[in-house]
Every structure is written in C-alpha cells, then in structure tokens.
C-alpha positions, 0 to 999 in steps of 0.5 A: 706073920712072915716066916724067917728064911733059913739062910742055908736054903736057896731062895731062887734057882741061882742063889747059892746056899750059905752053907755051901758058900761057907764050905767053898770059901773055907777051902779057898782061904786055905790057900798059901800066900806070901807071909800068909797075908791072905790078900783076898776077898770074896763076893757071891753074885747069885750062882757065882763067886767073885775073887777079889784082891784086897789092897789093904793086904798087899806087900808094897815093898816085897810085891810092888807089882802085886804078882804074889797077890795074883799067885795067892788068889790063883791058888785060892781059885784052884781050891775053890774049883776043887771044892765046887767039884766035890760039892757036885757042881761044875766050876766055870772059871773066868779070869780078869773078867772086867778090865775096868775092875782091876781088883776083880781077879776071877769069877767061879760060876757053879754050873750044872751037876758034876761028878767029881773023880778020884783025882779031884777028891784026893786033891780036895782032901789034901787042902786042909793037910797042906802046910808050908814046912820051913824046917829042915828036911831029911836027906831022903830023895823024892822018888823020880815018879813022884817028881814026874807027877808034880811036873804033870800037875803043873802042866795041867794048869799051863805051868812048867815045873823044872826040877833042878840038878845039883849045879842049878840048885847051887846057882839058885841058892846063891841067887837067893842068898844075894837077894836076901842080903840086898832085901835085908839092907832095906829098912822098909823091907825089914819093917814090912817083914816084921808086920807079918812074921813072928810073935803070936798070931791068931788070924794071919801072918806067920807065928813063931811056931811056923817060922822054922829055924835059921840055917847054920850056914848060908846059902840055905834054902830058907828065908830069914824072917827075924833079922837082928832078933833071936830065932824062935826055933834056934838054928838047925842044919838044913839038907846039904843037897836040897831038891829045888824046883822052879815053876815057870809060865810061858809069859808074865803078866796078870793072867799068867800070874793067876794061872801060875797060882793055880799051877802052884796049888795043884803041885802043892796039893799033889805033893801033900797027897804023896807026903812030900813037904814043900816050902817057897824060896822066892827072894830072887823073884822079889828083886832084880835077880828074877830073870837070872832064876830061869835056866838059860837052857829052857828058853824064854819062860818066866819063873814064878815060884821056887820050891824046896821039896822033901820030907820033914816032920809035921808042922802046925798050920798057919792061922786063917781068918774066918770066912765072914771076915773075907766075905763081902755081903 
C-alpha cells in the first residue's frame, strides 16, 4: 500500500516545502497595490518562485501602461525576498527573465543557507503591520533622522526619495488636484474606481473602513474614492502642511518600475518600523501631468510614487486573497 506524501515535506533536493511556500506567499501578498487590486500570481518551479502579472486585475483606464502593476509586483518581490531571508534561504532575484513571457515579471530562487540580519528581521516584522493610512495625520513633524533613513531605504533598491519642501509640496498638491479633477470627468475612470473602492469587501479592493474621509477643502493630499456619493467616513480637516516625498528612478520602463516597487516597499516597511504612517498620492502620475511632478532642479529622474508621510491613528488592514487563490499549481 502506497503511503500518502506529506505536502509539507520536500520530495527532491530542490522542491520547496508547501508550508514554506505558504509563508513566503502570505508575505508577498501583503504588499500594497493600486486600489488593492492585488495584480499578481505566483508559480513554484522546484526551488524558484515565479512572480507574474495578472491581466484580469489590471486597471485599463488608470494604468494603461501597467506601470502600477509592475510597482505592486515589485513590492511583492521585496516582501518575498525578506521572507525567504528570514526563513534561512538566500533569495536570488532575476527580473524580466524571459522577454517572450511578458507576464513573468520576476523569479526568486531560494539558494543556499542565509542568516538574516537584524535589519532584515525588522523589515520582515513590519510586513503585516504596514497599512495604507488615508486619514488625517497630526501636525507632528517626522524627524529629519527618520526621513534620512527612508531616503537610505530607497537608495538600497536603486531609488531616489526626494523630500519636498513647502513650495514643492504646494506645487505637487495642486498638480494632484488638477489631475483628479480631470480623471473624475471621465465616466470610464469613475466606473473603474467604483469596481474597486467602497462597500463591504472581504478579499480585494478598498472597503469603506479603509477609504478614509474626504478633505474639507482642496487641494489636499487625499484621493476622492466615492465621487458623487456620500463619504463613508464623512469629512475631516487634513494637515495644513503635509510632508510629501517623491520616489523616483533614474529611468522609466518595466525593469525600473519593478525596481521602484521594491524601493517603495522598503521605504514603507522602514516607515512602519518607525511608527510613521504613509499613503500614496498618485493622481498626477496617472495623467499627462506626470512629467511635471519631477523637481526641475533634480535632473532627468522619472517620478514613480508620491507619498504623504506623518503620524496618525491605527487603521484597519485592507483585505487580501488567500494564498491558494493566487498560486498556480
């Protein structure tokens, strides 16, 4: 009589235990994505995990180039790398490994033994604590030392985090207001937004409890998620002088979008470890105003994300799909 194989045990020298795969993918799927679309799928190939874009979860109006998809999958890759390191395996990353497979964005091979350092463990611990905070922040300034650590975190992954002064903040907030005004005039955009934001959601999208309030007056560093409808959390006064940061890359294109996602997630996890809240402000990057986000004094860098940083009360986590629903067997 043949014995049943324990799925948590490896059957070959290179096959990953299912328990380990579940742990790694639970970390990967905790990454942020635009409107919490979770546009990723995973496949295990012996000792390698493939990270693929999910074409059914792409935002055709808001993200026609799939830039946001690549950034989200890059953030998932960073989580996957950290989880592998803490599990005692060296993560070996390759991005865009096969040009003839455009949906295969990256592979992470679990190589030989690895002893995770304190920094890796700290960032890994922050994965489940990191949540987008769309509510008002207090007026408490983020210390310069902490901001410098966030900039260093971006630099580790090849990114550049610019911390905006008052005049640049006002300029970018105005761009965000103009961009959102133009977006909301598009019926197709409003329909796409309604598909992913608002209501009771248990696996994806942004539920009412995570939307946050509307701003009492524009321009404010917050997105309008329920245009024409009641705001689930009402109205609130947002901080008068928000701390904005722009994450840029030296170049654009798919490879740099994936790198930007890893830089973004390292910044967000570092912020979380310091008790700093963060929320994205990407409306200008979704329109023809994207090129104007870059500070003309910083050269030819390509902006990939705008972040609002500060301190706010805890917020609930947005839902996630269970691992079996994103794993292709």
